[in-house]
N, C-alpha and C positions, 0 to 999 in steps of 0.2 A: 678672236679679239673683237671683230666687227659685231658679232652676235651680242656680246656683252654691252657694247655701246648702244645697240638698238634696244636691248632689253632695258638698259638704264634710261634711255629716252622715253620709252613707253611708261616706265614707272614714274618718271618725273612728270610726264603729262597727266597721269592718273592722280598723283599727289596734288598738282596744281589745280586740277578740276575739283577734287574733294575740298581743297582749301577754299576755293572760290564759292562752292556751294555752301560750305559752312559759314563763310563770310557773309553771304546773302542772308542766311538765317539769323545771324547775329545782328546784321544791319536792321532787319525787320523787327527784332526784339528791341533794339535800341530806339528805333523809330517809334514803336508803340509806347515805350516808357516815356520818352521825351515828349511825344505828342500829347500824352495824357497830362504831363506836368505843365507844358507850355500853352496848350490850347491853341488859340488863334495865332500865337506868335511862332508856331512851329515852322521851320524853314522847309516846307514840302518840296520846293523845287531843288534845293540842294541835295536832299535825300534821293529824289528821283534821278538826279544827275549821277550820283555815286552808284546807284543801282544799275543805271544804263552802262556805266563804265565797267562794272563787274560782268554784266551780260556780254559786253564786247570782249572781255578777256576769256570768258567761257567759249564764245564763238571762235576766238583765236586758237584756243586749246583744241577744239574740235577740228578746225582746219589743219592744224599741225599734225594731229593724229591721222587724218586722212592722207596728208602729204607723206608722212612717214610710212604708212601702210602701202601706198603706191610705190614708193622707192623700194621697199622690201620685196614687193611682188615683182617689180621689174628686175631687181637684182637676182631673183630666183627664176627668171625666165617666164614669168606669168604676166598675162595682160590684165591690168586693173579693170574691174567691172565684169570680168568673165568668171570670177571665182564666187561661188555661192557659199554662204555660211549656213550650217545646218541647225 
């Protein structure tokens, strides 16, 4: 039962990461289209602010992934940082 909860958590983190990465691409596309249409009236600061928020969410996803991995390693009796990936 716990394994499926961990598996679902990893999947949810991966989905959120992919959604945010796609969202950043869409924001860039929107920004380019609107910037072209509006010229000097384009709200650059607002778009940079949204992009920064998306970056913060991606950072959060990465931190949660690391936190989950540490908990899984500790639950398995392994010390985080001592396991190498091949």
